[in-house]
C-alpha positions as CSV (number, residue, x, y, z in Angstrom):
1,M,64.9,71.5,131.3
2,N,67.0,71.1,128.1
3,R,65.0,71.5,124.9
4,P,66.6,70.6,121.6
5,E,65.1,72.1,118.5
6,R,66.0,71.6,114.9
7,G,65.3,74.5,112.6
8,Q,63.7,73.2,109.4
9,G,66.4,72.5,106.8
10,S,68.9,74.7,108.6
11,G,70.7,72.2,110.9
12,K,69.9,74.6,113.8
13,F,69.7,73.5,117.4
14,T,68.7,75.5,120.4
15,V,69.2,74.5,124.1
16,S,68.2,76.7,127.0
17,S,69.3,76.7,130.6
18,E,67.2,77.7,133.5
19,E,70.3,78.8,135.5
20,G,70.8,82.4,136.0
21,R,67.2,83.4,135.2
22,G,65.9,85.7,137.9
23,E,62.6,87.4,138.1
24,V,64.0,90.5,136.4
25,A,65.2,89.7,132.9
26,R,68.6,91.0,132.1
27,D,69.8,92.3,128.7
28,K,71.4,89.8,126.5
29,V,74.6,89.5,124.4
30,V,75.3,87.1,121.6
31,L,78.8,85.6,122.0
32,A,80.7,83.8,119.2
33,Y,81.5,80.7,121.2
34,S,84.1,78.2,120.2
35,G,84.4,76.2,123.4
36,G,88.0,77.1,123.9
37,L,89.6,78.9,126.8
38,D,89.0,82.5,125.7
39,T,85.3,82.3,124.9
40,S,84.6,80.0,127.9
41,V,86.1,82.5,130.3
42,A,84.4,85.3,128.4
43,V,80.9,83.9,129.4
44,K,81.5,84.5,133.1
45,W,83.6,87.6,132.6
46,I,80.8,89.3,130.6
47,N,78.3,88.3,133.3
48,E,80.4,90.0,135.9
49,T,81.7,93.0,134.0
50,Y,78.6,94.0,132.0
51,G,75.8,92.3,133.8
52,L,74.5,90.7,130.6
53,D,73.1,87.2,130.0
54,V,75.1,85.4,127.4
55,I,73.6,83.6,124.4
56,A,76.4,81.4,123.0
57,Y,76.5,81.0,119.3
58,T,78.5,78.3,117.5
59,C,78.4,77.4,113.8
60,D,79.9,74.5,111.9
61,L,82.1,75.7,109.0
62,G,83.7,72.3,108.7
63,Q,86.2,72.8,111.5
64,G,85.8,69.1,112.6
65,Q,84.4,69.8,116.0
66,D,81.4,68.4,117.8
67,I,79.1,71.4,117.9
68,E,76.6,69.5,120.0
69,A,79.3,69.0,122.7
70,I,80.3,72.7,122.4
71,R,76.7,73.8,122.8
72,R,76.3,71.8,126.0
73,K,79.6,73.1,127.3
74,A,78.4,76.6,126.8
75,L,75.4,75.9,129.1
76,R,77.6,74.4,131.7
77,T,79.9,77.4,131.5
78,G,77.0,79.8,132.3
79,A,75.3,80.7,129.0
80,V,71.5,81.2,129.4
81,E,71.0,79.8,125.9
82,A,73.2,78.0,123.4
83,I,72.6,78.0,119.6
84,A,74.5,76.0,117.0
85,E,74.1,75.6,113.3
86,D,75.6,73.6,110.5
87,V,76.3,76.2,107.9
88,R,78.8,74.4,105.7
89,N,76.8,74.7,102.6
90,L,76.3,78.4,103.2
91,F,80.0,78.9,103.7
92,V,81.1,77.0,100.6
93,D,78.4,78.3,98.2
94,Y,78.4,82.0,99.2
95,F,82.0,82.5,100.5
96,A,84.6,79.9,99.6
97,F,83.6,79.2,96.0
98,P,83.0,82.9,95.1
99,S,86.5,83.6,96.4
100,L,87.8,80.7,94.2
101,M,85.9,82.2,91.2
102,A,87.6,85.5,91.9
103,G,91.0,83.9,92.2
104,A,91.4,85.3,95.7
105,L,94.8,84.4,97.2
106,Y,96.0,87.0,99.7
107,E,99.5,88.1,98.6
108,G,99.5,85.3,96.1
109,K,99.6,82.6,98.8
110,Y,96.8,82.5,101.4
111,P,93.4,81.1,100.4
112,L,91.7,83.2,103.1
113,A,90.0,80.4,105.0
114,T,89.7,82.2,108.3
115,A,89.1,85.5,106.7
116,L,86.1,84.1,104.7
117,G,84.5,82.5,107.8
118,R,84.4,85.6,110.0
119,P,81.9,87.7,108.0
120,L,79.5,84.7,107.8
121,I,79.7,84.1,111.6
122,A,79.2,87.8,112.3
123,Q,76.2,88.0,109.9
124,L,74.5,85.0,111.6
125,M,75.2,86.5,115.1
126,V,73.5,89.7,114.0
127,R,70.4,87.6,113.0
128,V,70.4,85.8,116.3
129,A,70.7,89.1,118.2
130,K,67.7,90.5,116.3
131,E,65.7,87.3,117.0
132,H,66.4,87.4,120.7
133,G,66.4,91.1,121.3
134,A,70.0,91.2,122.3
135,V,71.7,94.6,122.9
136,A,75.2,93.5,122.2
137,V,77.5,91.0,120.4
138,A,80.8,89.7,121.5
139,H,83.8,87.8,120.2
140,G,87.1,86.3,121.5
141,C,89.5,88.1,119.2
142,T,92.7,89.7,120.4
143,G,93.7,93.4,119.8
144,K,96.6,92.4,117.6
145,G,95.0,90.2,114.9
146,N,92.8,90.8,111.8
147,D,89.8,88.9,113.1
148,Q,88.7,91.7,115.4
149,V,88.4,94.0,112.4
150,R,86.4,91.4,110.4
151,F,83.9,90.9,113.2
152,D,83.7,94.6,114.3
153,V,83.3,96.0,110.8
154,T,80.6,93.5,109.9
155,F,78.7,94.2,113.1
156,Q,79.0,98.0,112.5
157,T,77.8,97.5,109.0
158,L,74.8,95.2,109.5
159,A,73.7,96.3,113.0
160,P,75.3,99.6,114.1
161,H,73.0,99.8,117.1
162,L,74.5,96.7,118.8
163,K,77.3,97.2,121.4
164,I,80.5,95.3,120.6
165,I,82.3,93.5,123.4
166,A,85.7,92.0,123.0
167,P,86.8,90.5,126.3
168,V,90.3,89.4,125.3
169,R,91.0,92.8,123.8
170,E,89.7,94.4,127.0
171,W,91.1,92.3,129.8
172,K,94.7,92.1,128.6
173,W,95.5,89.1,130.7
174,T,98.4,86.7,130.3
175,R,97.6,83.2,129.6
176,T,98.4,82.2,133.1
177,E,96.1,84.9,134.5
178,E,93.3,83.7,132.3
179,L,93.8,80.0,133.4
180,N,93.8,81.1,137.0
181,Y,90.5,83.0,136.4
182,A,89.0,79.9,134.9
183,L,90.2,77.8,137.9
184,E,88.8,80.3,140.5
185,H,85.4,80.3,138.8
186,G,85.1,76.6,138.1
187,I,85.2,77.1,134.3
188,E,85.8,73.9,132.4
189,V,88.7,74.3,130.0
190,E,91.1,71.8,128.4
191,A,93.8,74.4,127.7
192,T,97.1,74.3,129.5
193,K,100.0,76.8,130.0
194,E,102.0,74.7,127.6
195,K,99.8,75.3,124.6
196,I,102.0,75.1,121.5
197,F,100.2,76.9,118.8
198,S,97.2,79.1,118.1
199,T,95.0,77.5,115.4
200,D,91.8,78.0,113.5
201,Q,90.3,75.9,110.8
202,N,87.3,75.4,108.6
203,L,86.6,73.4,105.4
204,W,88.7,75.8,103.3
205,G,91.9,75.7,105.4
206,R,93.7,75.6,108.6
207,S,95.9,78.4,110.1
208,I,98.6,77.9,112.6
209,E,100.6,80.6,114.4
210,A,102.5,81.6,117.6
211,G,105.1,79.7,119.6
212,I,108.2,78.6,117.8
213,L,106.6,79.6,114.5
214,E,107.2,83.3,115.4
215,D,110.8,82.8,114.4
216,P,110.7,82.9,110.6
217,W,114.1,81.2,110.3
218,I,112.9,78.0,112.0
219,E,111.3,75.3,109.8
220,P,107.8,74.4,111.2
221,P,108.1,71.3,113.3
222,P,106.2,68.1,112.3
223,E,103.5,68.7,114.9
224,T,102.5,71.9,113.2
225,F,100.7,70.0,110.5
226,Q,97.6,67.8,110.9
227,W,96.0,67.8,107.4
228,T,99.0,67.2,105.2
229,A,101.6,64.4,105.2
230,D,105.3,65.2,105.2
231,P,106.2,65.2,101.5
232,K,109.2,63.0,102.2
233,T,106.9,60.2,103.5
234,A,104.0,60.8,101.1
235,P,103.2,58.0,98.6
236,D,106.0,57.3,96.0
237,A,103.5,57.1,93.2
238,P,101.6,60.2,92.0
239,E,97.8,60.4,92.0
240,V,95.7,62.2,89.4
241,V,92.4,63.8,90.2
242,E,90.0,65.3,87.7
243,I,88.0,68.3,88.8
244,S,85.1,69.7,86.7
245,F,83.9,73.3,86.8
246,D,80.7,75.0,85.7
247,R,80.9,78.8,85.3
248,G,83.8,78.9,87.7
249,R,82.4,76.6,90.4
250,P,83.7,73.1,91.1
251,I,80.9,70.6,90.5
252,S,82.5,67.1,90.4
253,L,85.6,65.2,91.5
254,N,86.9,62.3,89.5
255,G,83.7,62.2,87.5
256,Q,81.3,62.1,90.4
257,D,79.0,65.0,90.9
258,M,78.9,66.2,94.5
259,D,78.1,69.3,96.6
260,G,80.7,71.8,97.7
261,P,81.4,70.6,101.2
262,R,81.7,67.0,100.2
263,L,84.0,67.8,97.3
264,I,86.3,69.9,99.5
265,E,86.3,67.3,102.3
266,E,87.3,64.5,99.9
267,L,89.9,66.6,98.1
268,N,91.4,67.7,101.4
269,V,92.0,64.0,102.3
270,I,93.3,63.0,98.8
271,A,95.7,66.0,98.4
272,G,96.7,66.0,102.1
273,R,98.0,62.5,102.0
274,H,100.3,63.6,99.2
275,G,101.6,66.5,101.2
276,V,99.9,69.1,99.1
277,G,98.7,72.3,100.6
278,R,101.4,73.5,103.0
279,I,101.9,77.3,103.0
280,D,104.6,79.2,104.9
281,H,103.9,83.0,104.6
282,I,105.4,86.2,106.0
283,E,102.1,88.1,105.9
284,N,101.3,91.8,106.0
285,R,98.5,92.1,108.6
286,L,95.9,94.9,108.3
287,V,96.9,96.3,111.7
288,G,100.4,97.2,110.3
289,I,102.6,94.3,111.4
290,K,104.2,91.4,109.6
291,S,103.5,88.0,111.0
292,R,104.6,84.5,110.2
293,E,101.6,82.3,109.3
294,I,101.5,78.6,108.5
295,Y,98.5,77.3,106.6
296,E,97.2,74.0,105.4
297,A,94.7,74.1,102.6
298,P,95.0,71.0,100.4
299,A,91.7,71.3,98.6
300,A,91.9,75.1,98.2
301,I,95.3,74.9,96.7
302,V,94.4,72.2,94.2
303,L,91.1,73.9,93.3
304,H,92.9,77.2,92.6
305,E,95.4,75.5,90.4
306,A,92.8,73.7,88.4
307,H,90.5,76.7,88.2
308,R,93.3,78.9,86.7
309,E,94.0,76.3,84.0
310,I,90.3,76.3,82.9
311,E,90.6,80.1,82.9
312,F,93.7,79.9,80.6
313,L,91.7,77.9,78.2
314,T,88.5,79.9,78.2
315,L,89.3,83.6,78.9
316,S,90.7,86.0,76.4
317,K,94.1,87.5,77.0
318,D,92.7,90.9,78.0
319,A,90.1,89.3,80.4
320,L,92.9,87.2,82.0
321,R,95.1,90.3,82.5
322,F,92.4,92.4,84.0
323,K,91.2,89.5,86.2
324,T,94.6,89.7,88.0
325,Y,93.8,93.2,89.2
326,V,90.3,92.1,90.4
327,S,91.8,89.1,92.1
328,Q,94.1,91.2,94.2
329,A,91.4,93.7,95.0
330,Y,89.1,90.9,96.0
331,S,91.6,89.1,98.2
332,D,92.5,92.4,99.9
333,L,88.8,93.2,100.5
334,I,88.2,89.8,102.2
335,Y,91.4,90.0,104.2
336,N,90.6,93.5,105.4
337,G,87.1,92.6,106.6
338,L,85.1,94.5,104.0
339,W,82.9,91.6,102.7
340,F,79.7,93.6,103.1
341,S,80.8,96.6,101.0
342,A,79.5,98.0,97.8
343,L,82.9,97.4,96.2
344,H,82.4,93.7,96.9
345,Q,79.1,93.7,95.1
346,D,80.7,95.5,92.2
347,L,83.7,93.2,92.0
348,M,81.5,90.1,92.2
349,A,79.3,91.4,89.4
350,F,82.4,91.4,87.2
351,V,83.5,88.0,88.4
352,V,80.1,86.4,87.7
353,S,80.2,87.8,84.1
354,N,83.9,86.9,83.7
355,Q,83.2,83.3,84.7
356,Q,80.3,82.5,82.5
357,Y,82.4,80.4,80.1
358,V,84.9,79.0,82.7
359,S,83.6,75.5,82.4
360,G,85.6,72.3,81.8
361,T,87.7,69.7,83.4
362,A,91.3,69.9,84.8
363,K,93.5,66.9,85.6
364,V,95.9,67.6,88.5
365,K,98.8,65.3,89.4
366,L,99.5,65.1,93.1
367,F,103.0,64.1,94.1
368,K,105.3,64.7,97.1
369,G,103.9,68.1,98.1
370,H,103.2,69.3,94.5
371,A,100.0,69.8,92.5
372,M,100.9,69.8,88.8
373,I,98.5,70.2,85.9
374,A,98.4,67.1,83.7
375,G,95.6,68.2,81.3
376,R,92.6,70.4,80.7
377,K,89.6,70.6,78.4
378,S,86.6,72.7,77.8
379,E,83.8,73.0,75.3
380,H,84.3,76.8,75.5
381,S,88.1,76.6,74.9
382,L,89.7,79.5,73.0
383,Y,92.7,77.2,72.4
384,R,92.0,76.0,68.9
385,H,94.0,73.1,67.5
386,E,93.5,74.2,64.0
387,L,95.1,77.6,64.7
388,A,97.9,76.3,67.0
389,T,99.1,73.2,65.1
390,Y,102.1,73.2,62.8
391,D,100.9,69.9,61.2
392,E,98.1,69.0,58.8
393,G,94.9,71.0,59.2
394,D,96.7,74.3,60.0
395,Q,94.2,77.1,59.3
396,Y,96.4,80.0,60.5
397,D,97.0,82.6,57.8
398,A,100.8,83.1,57.9
399,S,100.7,85.4,54.9
400,A,99.1,88.1,57.1
401,A,102.0,88.0,59.5
402,Q,104.4,90.4,57.6
403,G,101.9,93.2,57.4
404,F,100.8,92.7,61.0
405,I,104.4,93.0,62.2
406,K,104.9,96.2,60.3
407,I,101.8,97.8,61.8
408,H,102.6,96.4,65.3
409,G,106.1,97.9,65.3
410,L,105.3,101.1,63.4
411,A,105.2,103.4,66.5
412,Q,108.6,102.1,67.7
413,T,110.3,102.3,64.4
414,T,108.9,105.8,63.7
415,Q,110.2,107.1,67.1
416,A,113.6,105.5,66.6
417,K,113.9,107.1,63.1
418,H,113.0,110.6,64.1
419,Q,114.1,110.9,67.7
420,M,116.3,108.1,69.2
421,L,118.6,107.6,66.2
422,K,118.7,111.3,65.1
423,G,121.9,113.2,65.6
424,T,120.9,115.9,68.0
425,G,122.6,117.5,71.0
426,H,120.2,115.6,73.3
427,R,120.6,112.2,71.6
428,L,119.0,109.3,73.4
429,E,120.8,106.0,73.3
430,L,118.8,102.9,72.4
431,P,118.7,100.6,75.4
432,S,121.2,97.8,75.2
433,I,122.8,95.2,77.3
434,I,125.8,95.1,74.9
435,P,128.7,97.4,76.0
436,P,129.8,99.9,73.3
437,S,132.9,98.8,71.3
């Protein structure tokens, strides 16, 4: 009998199947289950290869799927239990927004949507494994991508006693062989041999790879994109959105307070219809290869742009400069699957302190694929009109400039006088772009 349960306040559902339960209980494995070809085939393959009962685990990160349907499909596919949870708030509050506060854009472009989702999924799988006494965890990652690292390292960190099973990495089948296995075992799959792209998505972004996209010279065809309009056909009038931040976190959109998932969802729609958020990146993977990746991240791109502008208003020059180093280290850490590291704790401690005055509102104009800053304000602004203005009310003390300039340039003028301009046998020429006469 199917028994739905809702965990109090967690959006959790559990459904059990009586199939496959013999008198002797078998050991269990928790499988990250998406409902796609790889993980559906993996249920039966793990049963046959390892003799383990499969607990299918699915969580909603805002990928736009019906997790109830996915859960029931897992049971039909042979899982002895299927668990699914709505963890969108967890994902945004503890993964996406902290990465925004840190300014984490991998190689200056990728907002790390998939990379941010994997450690959360793995952490929740470890919890399920402990609750159900499982001896192993499993995922559907290939041996060529970054996700296998993110899952495996998290498992090894949080639960080193659990065995890790990676069917796709182990079986090394072609797509045709995998489809044939599904057909032979009566496994319900929607995939076909003509699948165009490999995709993954959550609230923070959508990634698209493989197929024709593997040629970096070819422009992505229109069917690559689902969240963003073609800038050529986007509205001919710009749209301005106002985003407010409190200590680095977005708290309202267009003057309306809202929680993180709703803000991201609405901004994805608004920015997407203006063609904002398309990213085409030749990416350096952790495993040592370059890959061509296409991303759609309308909300993430706009939020990063708006957040930077509030930082420009509220952070000192030195804090801004140092933050760039932290942002790169933080994005590398996420990309490389080291979310649960001591270094992450150290970097986040800096970020939280660094962001304590990053509060204010940014206006962003969306038009034909571009997100342009149209204005910004903050009660903590270090931009002071009375110091910056050339008009009435100027409080800048220009009389101090001459002495400041002499002190500022003293080291350079001293070196030039006693070394670089001195007639010695080892005379150094002053650098110049003007050819000697």
